[in-house]
C-alpha positions as CSV (number, residue, x, y, z in Angstrom):
1,X,0.2,0.0,0.1
2,X,1.3,3.4,-1.0
3,X,0.3,7.3,-1.0
4,X,1.6,9.9,-4.1
5,X,4.1,10.9,-1.6
6,X,5.0,7.5,-0.1
7,X,5.2,7.1,3.6
8,X,8.9,7.5,4.1
9,X,10.5,3.6,3.8
10,X,12.5,5.2,0.9
11,X,14.1,7.1,3.6
12,X,15.7,4.2,5.5
13,X,19.0,4.1,3.5
14,X,19.4,7.7,4.4
15,X,19.0,6.9,8.3
16,X,21.4,3.8,7.9
17,X,23.9,6.4,6.0
18,X,23.7,8.6,8.7
19,X,24.0,6.0,11.7
20,X,27.0,4.2,9.6
21,X,28.8,7.3,9.2
22,X,28.4,8.5,12.9
23,X,29.3,4.9,14.2
24,X,32.4,4.6,11.5
25,X,34.4,1.1,10.6
26,X,36.6,-0.8,12.0
27,X,38.3,-2.5,9.0
28,X,41.1,-5.8,10.3
29,X,43.8,-7.3,7.2
30,X,46.1,-9.6,7.8
31,X,49.3,-9.3,5.5
32,X,51.5,-12.8,5.1
33,X,54.4,-14.1,3.0
34,X,58.1,-14.1,3.4
35,X,60.1,-11.3,4.2
36,X,61.6,-8.6,1.9
37,X,58.4,-9.1,0.0
38,X,57.2,-5.7,0.7
39,X,54.5,-6.0,3.2
40,X,54.7,-2.8,5.2
41,X,55.2,-0.6,1.8
42,X,52.2,-2.2,0.3
43,X,50.1,-1.7,3.2
44,X,51.7,2.1,3.6
45,X,50.5,2.6,0.0
46,X,46.9,1.3,0.1
47,X,46.1,3.6,3.0
48,X,48.7,6.5,2.3
49,X,50.3,7.0,5.2
50,X,53.1,5.4,7.2
51,X,51.2,2.6,9.0
52,X,54.3,1.1,10.2
53,X,58.0,1.9,9.2
54,X,60.3,-0.4,7.2
55,X,62.0,-3.2,9.1
56,X,65.6,-4.0,9.1
57,X,66.1,-7.9,7.3
58,X,70.0,-7.6,8.0
59,X,69.4,-9.7,11.2
60,X,66.6,-11.7,10.0
61,X,68.9,-14.6,9.7
62,X,70.1,-13.8,13.3
63,X,66.9,-15.1,14.1
64,X,67.0,-18.7,12.6
65,X,67.6,-20.8,15.6
66,X,64.1,-19.0,16.9
67,X,62.4,-21.2,14.0
68,X,58.9,-19.1,15.1
69,X,56.6,-16.8,13.4
70,X,55.4,-14.1,15.3
71,X,52.6,-12.1,14.6
72,X,52.2,-7.8,14.9
73,X,49.1,-6.3,15.9
74,X,49.4,-2.5,14.5
75,X,46.2,-0.4,15.1
76,X,45.3,2.6,13.4
77,X,42.4,5.7,12.9
78,X,42.2,7.2,9.3
79,X,39.9,9.6,8.7
80,X,38.3,10.5,4.7
81,X,35.8,13.6,4.7
82,X,34.8,13.1,8.0
83,X,34.1,9.5,8.1
84,X,36.7,7.5,10.6
85,X,37.6,3.8,10.1
86,X,39.6,1.8,12.8
87,X,42.3,-0.2,10.8
88,X,44.1,-3.0,12.0
89,X,46.4,-4.5,10.6
90,X,48.2,-8.3,11.2
91,X,51.8,-8.7,10.1
92,X,53.6,-12.1,10.2
93,X,57.3,-11.0,10.3
94,X,59.2,-15.0,10.1
95,X,56.5,-16.5,8.5
96,X,58.6,-18.6,5.9
97,X,62.1,-17.4,6.2
98,X,64.0,-20.5,7.7
99,X,65.4,-23.5,6.4
100,X,62.9,-25.8,7.8
101,X,59.8,-23.8,7.7
102,X,57.3,-27.3,8.9
103,X,54.4,-26.4,10.8
104,X,55.5,-22.2,10.3
105,X,52.1,-21.5,9.2
106,X,50.8,-22.8,13.1
107,X,50.6,-19.3,15.1
108,X,49.2,-17.3,11.7
109,X,46.3,-20.1,12.0
110,X,46.1,-20.7,15.6
111,X,45.7,-16.2,15.5
112,X,42.7,-16.7,13.2
113,X,41.0,-19.4,15.2
114,X,42.0,-17.6,18.2
115,X,39.9,-14.5,17.2
116,X,36.8,-16.3,16.3
117,X,36.4,-17.7,19.2
118,X,37.6,-14.7,21.4
119,X,34.5,-13.1,19.5
120,X,32.1,-16.1,19.9
121,X,33.0,-16.4,23.7
122,X,32.0,-12.5,24.2
123,X,28.6,-12.9,22.4
124,X,27.9,-16.0,25.1
125,X,28.3,-13.2,27.9
126,X,25.4,-11.3,29.6
127,X,27.4,-7.9,29.1
128,X,28.3,-7.2,25.4
129,X,28.3,-3.9,25.4
130,X,32.4,-3.4,24.9
131,X,33.8,-6.7,22.5
132,X,36.9,-6.7,21.3
133,X,36.8,-7.8,17.5
134,X,40.4,-8.6,16.0
135,X,38.4,-10.8,13.1
136,X,40.5,-10.6,10.0
137,X,38.7,-9.3,7.4
138,X,40.6,-9.6,4.4
139,X,44.4,-11.2,4.1
140,X,47.1,-10.7,1.6
141,X,49.1,-13.6,1.1
142,X,52.5,-12.1,-1.1
143,X,54.1,-14.6,-4.0
144,X,57.6,-14.7,-4.2
145,X,57.8,-13.4,-8.4
146,X,59.7,-16.3,-9.1
147,X,58.3,-16.6,-12.8
148,X,58.0,-20.7,-12.4
149,X,54.6,-21.4,-9.7
150,X,53.9,-21.9,-6.4
151,X,56.0,-23.4,-3.7
152,X,54.4,-25.7,-1.7
153,X,54.7,-24.0,1.4
154,X,52.4,-21.5,-0.3
155,X,50.0,-24.1,-1.1
156,X,49.9,-25.6,2.5
157,X,49.1,-22.1,3.6
158,X,47.0,-21.1,1.1
159,X,44.8,-24.2,1.3
160,X,44.7,-23.9,5.5
161,X,43.9,-20.4,5.3
162,X,41.1,-20.3,2.4
163,X,38.2,-21.6,4.5
164,X,39.3,-19.3,7.9
165,X,39.3,-16.0,6.1
166,X,38.8,-14.0,3.0
167,X,41.6,-15.2,1.4
168,X,43.3,-12.5,-1.5
169,X,46.3,-13.4,-3.7
170,X,49.2,-11.2,-4.8
171,X,52.3,-11.3,-6.8
172,X,54.6,-9.1,-5.1
173,X,57.4,-7.0,-6.9
174,X,55.5,-7.4,-10.1
175,X,58.1,-5.1,-11.9
176,X,60.5,-7.4,-11.4
177,X,58.8,-9.7,-14.0
178,X,58.3,-8.8,-17.9
179,X,54.7,-8.2,-18.8
180,X,54.8,-11.9,-21.0
181,X,56.8,-13.6,-18.3
182,X,54.0,-11.6,-15.1
183,X,50.8,-12.9,-17.9
184,X,52.4,-16.2,-17.5
185,X,53.0,-16.7,-14.0
186,X,49.9,-15.5,-12.3
187,X,48.2,-18.3,-15.5
188,X,49.9,-21.0,-13.5
189,X,49.0,-19.2,-10.0
190,X,45.6,-19.9,-11.1
191,X,45.9,-22.8,-12.9
192,X,47.2,-24.7,-9.2
193,X,44.7,-22.6,-7.2
194,X,41.8,-24.6,-9.0
195,X,44.1,-28.0,-9.4
196,X,44.9,-27.9,-5.2
197,X,41.0,-26.6,-4.3
198,X,42.2,-23.4,-2.8
199,X,39.2,-21.1,-1.7
200,X,40.3,-17.7,-2.7
201,X,37.9,-14.5,-2.4
202,X,35.6,-13.8,-5.3
203,X,33.7,-10.6,-5.4
204,X,30.4,-11.2,-6.1
205,X,28.4,-10.2,-9.3
206,X,25.3,-7.8,-8.6
207,X,23.0,-8.9,-11.3
208,X,20.6,-5.9,-10.5
209,X,24.4,-3.4,-11.5
210,X,25.6,-3.8,-14.7
211,X,28.1,-1.7,-14.1
212,X,28.9,-3.1,-10.5
213,X,29.0,-6.6,-12.2
214,X,31.1,-5.8,-14.8
215,X,33.8,-4.4,-12.4
216,X,33.6,-7.5,-10.3
217,X,34.8,-9.5,-13.2
218,X,37.0,-7.3,-14.3
219,X,38.7,-7.8,-10.4
220,X,38.1,-11.6,-10.5
221,X,39.9,-11.8,-13.9
222,X,42.7,-9.5,-12.2
223,X,43.7,-12.2,-9.4
224,X,46.6,-12.7,-8.7
225,X,47.0,-9.1,-8.6
226,X,50.5,-7.8,-9.7
227,X,51.6,-5.2,-7.2
228,X,54.2,-2.3,-7.1
229,X,54.5,-0.8,-3.5
230,X,56.2,2.4,-3.0
231,X,55.6,5.5,-0.6
232,X,58.1,7.9,-3.1
233,X,57.2,10.2,-5.1
234,X,59.0,10.5,-8.9
235,X,59.2,12.4,-11.8
236,X,58.0,10.6,-15.1
237,X,60.1,11.7,-18.5
238,X,56.9,13.5,-19.3
239,X,57.4,15.9,-16.3
240,X,54.7,13.9,-14.3
241,X,54.9,13.3,-10.4
242,X,54.1,10.0,-9.4
243,X,54.3,7.4,-6.6
244,X,56.8,4.2,-8.4
245,X,60.1,3.2,-8.5
246,X,62.7,4.7,-10.9
247,X,64.6,3.0,-13.0
248,X,67.8,3.1,-15.5
249,X,64.9,2.2,-18.4
250,X,61.8,4.5,-16.8
251,X,59.2,4.8,-14.3
252,X,57.2,1.5,-12.7
253,X,54.3,3.6,-11.6
254,X,52.2,2.4,-8.9
255,X,48.6,3.6,-9.8
256,X,49.7,2.6,-13.7
257,X,46.8,-0.1,-14.5
258,X,49.7,-1.4,-17.3
259,X,52.5,-1.5,-14.7
260,X,50.1,-3.5,-12.5
261,X,47.2,-3.8,-10.4
262,X,47.2,-2.0,-7.5
263,X,44.3,0.0,-8.2
264,X,42.2,-2.9,-8.5
265,X,43.8,-4.3,-5.5
266,X,42.9,-0.6,-3.5
267,X,39.3,-0.5,-5.0
268,X,38.1,-4.5,-3.9
269,X,39.9,-4.1,-0.6
270,X,38.3,-0.1,0.1
271,X,36.3,1.6,-2.6
272,X,33.8,-1.2,-3.6
273,X,34.2,-4.5,-1.6
274,X,35.4,-3.3,2.0
275,X,31.4,-4.1,3.5
276,X,31.3,-7.4,1.6
277,X,34.9,-8.2,2.8
278,X,33.8,-7.3,6.4
279,X,30.1,-9.2,5.6
280,X,31.2,-12.7,4.6
281,X,33.3,-12.5,7.1
282,X,30.1,-12.8,9.8
283,X,28.1,-14.5,7.8
284,X,30.4,-17.0,6.6
285,X,33.9,-17.6,7.9
286,X,32.7,-16.7,11.6
287,X,29.4,-18.6,11.1
288,X,31.3,-22.0,10.2
289,X,33.7,-21.6,13.0
290,X,31.1,-20.9,15.5
291,X,28.5,-24.3,14.0
292,X,31.8,-26.2,13.7
293,X,32.8,-25.6,17.7
294,X,29.3,-25.3,18.7
295,X,28.4,-28.7,17.3
296,X,31.6,-30.5,18.9
297,X,31.5,-28.3,22.8
298,X,28.6,-27.8,24.9
299,X,27.7,-24.2,26.0
300,X,30.2,-22.3,27.8
301,X,32.9,-25.3,27.4
302,X,36.4,-24.1,26.4
303,X,38.0,-24.9,24.2
304,X,40.8,-27.4,24.2
305,X,44.0,-25.6,23.1
306,X,46.5,-27.7,21.2
307,X,49.8,-27.0,21.7
308,X,51.4,-27.8,18.5
309,X,53.2,-24.4,18.3
310,X,56.4,-25.8,16.7
311,X,58.6,-23.9,18.9
312,X,57.1,-25.2,21.8
313,X,57.4,-28.5,20.1
314,X,60.9,-28.6,19.8
315,X,61.4,-27.3,23.5
316,X,58.8,-30.5,24.3
317,X,61.0,-32.6,22.8
318,X,64.2,-31.6,24.4
319,X,62.7,-31.9,27.1
320,X,61.7,-35.1,26.8
321,X,65.0,-36.2,25.4
322,X,66.5,-35.0,28.8
323,X,64.1,-36.4,30.9
324,X,65.1,-40.0,29.0
325,X,68.6,-39.3,29.2
326,X,67.9,-38.8,33.4
327,X,66.2,-41.9,33.4
328,X,68.5,-43.8,31.7
329,X,71.1,-42.4,34.2
330,X,69.0,-43.6,37.1
331,X,68.2,-47.4,35.8
332,X,72.1,-47.8,34.8
333,X,73.1,-46.6,38.7
334,X,69.8,-49.0,40.5
335,X,71.3,-51.4,38.3
336,X,74.9,-51.1,39.8
337,X,73.6,-50.8,43.1
338,X,71.5,-53.8,42.5
339,X,74.2,-55.5,41.2
340,X,76.7,-54.5,44.6
341,X,73.8,-55.7,46.7
342,X,73.8,-58.9,45.1
343,X,77.3,-59.4,45.0
344,X,77.2,-59.0,49.0
345,X,75.0,-60.9,49.5
346,X,76.4,-63.5,48.1
347,X,79.4,-62.8,50.0
348,X,77.4,-63.2,52.9
349,X,75.6,-66.1,52.2
350,X,78.9,-67.7,51.3
351,X,80.7,-66.9,54.7
352,X,77.1,-67.9,56.8
353,X,78.1,-71.0,54.7
354,X,81.4,-71.2,55.6
355,X,80.4,-70.4,59.7
356,X,77.6,-72.9,59.1
357,X,80.9,-75.9,58.4
358,X,83.0,-74.3,61.1
359,X,80.2,-75.2,63.6
360,X,79.4,-78.5,62.4
361,X,82.8,-79.1,62.2
362,X,83.4,-78.0,66.2
363,X,80.3,-79.6,67.1
364,X,81.9,-83.1,65.6
365,X,84.6,-82.9,67.4
366,X,83.1,-81.7,70.4
367,X,80.8,-84.7,70.4
368,X,84.0,-87.5,69.4
369,X,85.6,-85.7,72.8
370,X,82.9,-86.0,74.6
371,X,82.8,-89.9,73.4
372,X,86.5,-90.7,74.1
373,X,86.0,-88.5,77.9
374,X,82.8,-91.2,78.6
375,X,85.0,-94.8,77.5
376,X,88.0,-93.4,79.9
377,X,85.3,-92.9,82.7
378,X,83.7,-96.5,82.6
379,X,87.6,-98.4,82.4
380,X,88.6,-96.8,86.2
């Protein structure tokens, strides 16, 4: 039922806009990849500010003995046209930097699961006014530009991340490959992703919005995004000042779509699909985790923690080895002491038998003397 002027239902989006504009939004993005692939530089380039300072990788090999992937949290509040976004960046230094990278993804996967667990536990509390929410809305996985294909380590962690977060693969430092090599490399990555059944985020195609649907198809076809990150201003040969990297042959421009897919990635993360990334995290990934946990646990029952951190495993193995060595040493000492007791017992038994023999001999001699004495008395 409607009237010529309407009853005001159509004004609901405007009301929603006012609420969202007043409350702002929060967005959590995780960056995963080997050191030196430009993760920090890309984040700073994406949000046009220095959220994180550049890291010194000259001492990264000093930490080889740690063999531990760390998780660093960077928080910032960005404002544009009076709209505020609380941004959280999750960095994962140490991943893939070691000769033996077995289970190096465990701290990353545990962090993602722990955030779902923490949010679920907060929802079960009587008071839920201030909920801490670090659920990851988008995960950028940085692929080294080798020109070949994905490494086994890439495949393993992408399989695990794809079922937990909105996984967005990117080819780092795309300016190190030619356009033909880059196109071939991206196709090989897509082939491996399809063959291995790796789930990556795909922008939804809205059939009622032809322009938006075409844009979503363009974004989907560009994955994995080829990326050039730079926060420095350089001057091109035609006099333009742009963000990019300067080489002898020219300038690799960050926002030039003929050079890389940076603008497409920024559009996906911020301009066109940020809300969908947030909603997908809430409605798909979090709900899948919640359903799985509720089917296997009683209400309010704490989650069973699996201490499968590789560093803890090594420490556990070292403690177990040391304990085993101590047990073996104590057993050897006990056997030696037991053998000493057995030898002492045998010696005492032999001495006792000798004493018994001597007593019997003395008893025989005594009997003989008594008999001889009795016969002598009878003769008298």
